[in-house]
N, C-alpha and C positions, 0 to 999 in steps of 0.2 A: 502745200496746197498749189494746184494747178494756176499759172499766172492768168489764163483767161477766166477762171472761175474767180479768183480773187479780184480782178478788172471789174466782173459783173456785179460782185457784191458790193464793192465799194461805190461803183456807180450808182446802185440801186438805194444805198445809204444816203448819198447826197440827193438823189431824186426824191426820195420819201421825205427828206428834211426839207427840201425847197418846196414841195407840195404843201406841207402841213404849214410853214411860215409865211406862205403866199396866198393862202387860201382865206375865203370868207365865209364859206359854207362848212357847217359842222361835218357832213359825211365826206366832204374832200380832206378836211383835217384828219378825220380817222382813218381814212384810207391812207394817207402818209404815214402815219403812226404805225399801221399795220405792215406797210412796205419796209420801214425802218426795222421793225422787229425781226420780220423774215430774213433781212438781209444781215443782221448781225449774228444769228444763230449759227451759221456754219463758221464764222470767223471765231466764235467762242469755243466751238467743239472740234477745232480742225485738228488739235494734237491727238484725238481719240483716247485721251486718258479718262479713266472712269471719274476722276474730280471735274474734267472739262464738260463730260456729258452731263453730270450732275447739274453743273453751273448753267449749261444751256437750257436744261429741263426746268429749272428753277426760273430761269429769266423768262422762259417762255410763258409758264403758267401764270406769273405776276403781270407780265405785260398784256397776256390775253385778257385776263379779268379786269385790269385798268382800263384797256380799249373797250370792254363792253360797257363799263361805267360810263366812260365818255360818250358813247352813243346813246345809252339810256339817259343820261342827263339831257342831252341835246333833244331827245325825243319827247322827253317831259316838258321840257321849255316850248318845244313847238306845237304840243298839245294844248299848253295854257295860252300861248299869245301868237300862235300862228306863224312864227319866225324861225327861220333855219340860219339866220346869220349870227356869225360869233359873237359880234358886239351887241347883239340884242339879247343877252341873257340876263333875264329880269326875275325869273321864278326863284323864290329863296330855296325850294327843295332842290331845285336844278343846280344852283350854286354850290349848295352843300355836297351833292353827289359829285360835282365836277372837281370841287376842291379835294374830295377824297381820291379820286382817279388820278389827278396830276401828282398829288402827294406820293401815290403808290408807283407812278411812272419815273418820279424823281428820286425817290428813296428817302423823303421826309419822316420823321418820327411822327407817328408810330408805325408807319409802313416801311421801315428801314431794313428789316432782317435780311432781306434777299441780297442787298448790295455788297455788303463784305464777302459773303460767300460766292457770289458769282465773279467778282473781282479777283478772288484769290484763284478760282478755276481757270481763269482766263490768262493767255499769255500777255506781257506789258503792252505789246502793240494795240491789243484788241482792249485791254484796260484803259488806255488812253482814248480811244473812241467812247467807251461806255462812260467815261468820266466827263467827257466834254461834249463832242457833236450829238450824243444821244439824249443829253440833257437840254439841247437848244429847242427842239419842238415843244416840250411840255412848257419850257419857261416862256416861249414865245405866246403860246395859249393863254398863261397866266397873265402875261402883259396885256393881250388883247382884252381879257374879261375882267382886269383888276377893278374897274369902278364898281363892279357888281359883286364882288367877292367880300365875305365876313372879315374885317380887319382883326377882330378879336381871337377868332379861330386860327388865323395865319399868324398872330403873334404868339399865341400859345404854342402851336406846333415850331415855331422858329426857335423860341427859347428852349423847347424840349429838344429839337435837333443839335443845337449848339452844345447844349449840357451833355446829351448822350454821346455826340460825335466826339467830343472832348474826353469824356470819361472812358469810353469804351476803347479809345485809342491809346490809353497810357499803357495797357499790359500787352501790348502787340510785338512781336519779333518779326513778323513778315511785312515786307515793304508794301506790297499791294494792299494788305489789310489795313494798314496805317493811312494810306492815301484814300482808301474808301470811307475811313471815318472822317478824315480831313474834309472830304467831299461833302459829307453829310453836314458837318459843321458850318461849312462854308454855305451850303444852301438854306441854313437857318437865317444866315445875314441877308441873303436875297428875299426870303420869304417875309421878314419882318417889315420890309419897306416897300413891297410890290404894291401895296394898297395906296401908300402916300406918296411915292415917287418912283412910278414904273420905270422910267428911263435910268434912274440910278441903280435899280436892280439889274438892269441890262449891263450898265458899265461894270458893275460887279461882277456879272458872269463872263464878260469878255476878258476882264483882267485876271479872273480865277483860270480861265480857260489857257491864258498866256502861260501862267505860272506852272500850273499842272502839267500842261504839255512839255514845258521845260524840264521839269522834275522827272517825268516819264521816260523822256528820250535820253536823259542823262543817266538812268538807272539801266535802261534798255542797252546802251553803250557799254556800261561797266559790267552788264550781265548779273545785277545785284538783285536777288529775290528775298535774300534775308539780310538782317542786320549784321549777321557774323561775317557774310561774304563782303559787305560793305566796309567792313573794319580793315580789310586788306586792299581795297581797291584804290587808296590813295598812292600806293607803290607805282601802279600801272598807269594811272591819269592824275597826276597832283592837279594840274590846272583845273580840270573838270570838277575833281572832288571840292576844291576851293569854291567855285562857281556854284556847285550843288549846295554846299553850306549856305551861300548868300541866298540863293534862289528858296531854300527852305524857311529861312528867316523872313524873306519878303512874304512868303505864303503865310507865316504867322501873323503878319501885319505890322512888323517893327519899322518905324521911321529910321533913316530917310529912304527906305526902299518902296517900289512900287505898290505892294500889297498894303501899305498904310493909307493910301489915297481912298479906296472905297470904304473902309472902315471909318475914317475921318468924315467923310461926306455923309455916311448913314447915321452916324452917332449926332452929326449938327442937325440932320434933317429930323431925327426923332424927337431931338429936343426942341425944335421948331414947333412940332406937332403936340407939345407938351407931353411927352411920352419919356422923360427923364429917368423914371424907375426902370423902364424896360432896357434903355440905352445903357444904364449902369449894369444891369444884371447881364446883358448879353456881352458887355466888355469885359466883365469878370469871368465869365464863362470861357471866353477866348483865350483866357490865360492856361487853361486846361490843354488846348490845342498848342499853345506856344511851349508847353513842356514836352509833347512828344516830338515835335519839330527840333527842339533843342537837342533830344536824345539822338534823333537822326542826324543832325549836324555833327554832333559829338562822336557818333561812330563812324562818319563819313571822313573825318578831317583831324580829330584830336586824339582819337585812340592809337596807340602804336604797338605793334608787336614786339617782344613776345607777350601774349595773354593767354590766359587759361582756356578762352572759348575755342570749342572745336569747330573747325571749318576746312574745307576741301581748298587747296592751293590751285589758283587760277594759272593757266599758261600765260606768259609775258609776251603776248603777241602784240604787235603794234597795230592798232586800228586808227585811222585819221578820224577826228571828231568831225561830225557833219555840220555843214555851215549852218543848218537851221537850229541845232543845239547852241551855237554862238550867238545867233540872232536872238532866239527866245530868252536865254538866260540874260543877256545883255538888257533887253527890254524889261525884264522882270526885276532889274535893280534900279533902272535910272528914269523911269516915267514920272515919278513924283514932282520933280521941277516943272514938267510940262502940264501940270494939272490946269492952270488957266485956260491953255488951249484946248484940252480934252473937255473942260466944262462948257467952253463957248461951242463946241461941236454937238454935243448933246443937250 
């Protein structure tokens, strides 16, 4: 892709995100979401492969439907109480429609079907954007409207997302699809807590973004799109493979790594809200995710050739690891001891 075009699309992405997260008016928030959608489409379809074009088409249709629902819910709310302010969402029907629209935008169950397919058709760099920065505006809208939303509906969607994200990721061999189901599972953790402690949901999102960015950039530098490619990557970058294994375990939420912090705080908050059964169920469902993270970690570091898996031998070219990968992987591992500082900030 032309560097100038890439610069324009990336700037538009940042502009759309900034407009949505800083707006108080529903129409401005909707305009930011539309700018975001239009800016990411060329980045998804830049390879001109049929699968990439299909992914871009699916993404456009789903996001257009979700944006229409956002506008419809805000218009219904304005019709009932004469307010276009985002924080003044009081009509129950509007709240229900908005929850549906934002679930479609994020890829929460039962509106999750598009996300693995779109991620599989995109390059790893675009997959990183789709999994992190593109989720930020809808999460912000959920954050701003959280007092009005229905907690029972969100809890149900969250438990289903964690269950299906774990189950459907078990049988995958493509790294991008595994990360898509991982994202759906993590969104479940954010959705269950957003009504009770919105700041905790945002903290979860920031740490999830940090760890997912580390995994995507590591896979991108190894050029590993399949598990079979990942099996031979340790010979090219042994240090990066070891760090990738630890980052994956952090994403799974194992102590004493960073990923344990949001899960621990969410379980604690749910117990305070007398939702111990929901906390128990979501904790047990996260074990499904742990299985496929362990599988990825196993393929990345523990499997040694010769083995019977068919794979293309990679060229042993030396590529220096980006400093960004080093910073992100380190932060994905060592932030748990700083939890008192993080909690004092939020």
